N, C-alpha and C positions, 0 to 999 in steps of 0.2 A: 483536472486537477482539483478544481473547488469541491467536488464531492469527496474529497480526501478530508477535509476539515469542516465543512458545513452540508447538512443532509435536510431531505425533506420528511417530516412527520405526516401520519395517515391523515391529518386534517389539512395538509398541503403547506402548512408552516415551515420556516428553515429553523435549524437549530444545530448547535455543535454537534460534530459526529462523535459522539462520546466512545461507541464500539470500536470505531477505527483506532481511536487512539489510545485506548484502555487496553484493547487487545494487542495490539503491537507494543506497548510499553511491558506487558504482562509477559509476551513473547521474547523482547529482549532481556527480561530479568532472567527467565527461565533458562534462555542460551546461556547466560552468564554463570550458572551454575558448574558448567563443563569444563570452565577455565581454573588454573590455578589460583589459590587464594589471592596471591599477588597481583594478578591480572584482571582480578574483580574489582573493576574501578566504575567510578560514576561516568567518566569519558568513555569507557567502553560502551557501557550501556547506552549512552546518547548517541554514540555513533551506530551501534545496532539498530536502535530504535529510528535514526535517520535514515538509515538504508533500507529497513522494512517499509517506512513510508515511500520513499522514493521508488522501490521495488513495486508496491501496489500502484502507485501513479502511473507506471510505466505499464503495466499490466491493465491496468483500466484504457489508456489510450490504445494499445494494441487490440484490445477486444472492440472497442469503439470503431477503428479505422481498419480492421484486418479485412472486410469484405471489398474496400477500396483496394487496397494494398494488392491483394490476390488478383483482383481484375486488372490493375495497371501492370503489375509486375510479372505475373504469370500468365496473363491473358486469357483467364479462366472467367467464365460466368458464374455466379452464384447460383444454387439451384432454388 
């Protein structure tokens, strides 16, 4: 979850993950275009932004732990 907000630079230092935040904010704003003007609110944008951050966090966790889940649940060894 930490990598959603903090990332490492090429030199190994940590900094705020601008690309994740700005990219998700832009995606939320663009998706707002498809709603009728009465529904284009800041709270809808904030909710969409939060959902995108949550979705990315869950996807990152699944990518990280999928080999363990596959081995334990499906009783298959990774190649």
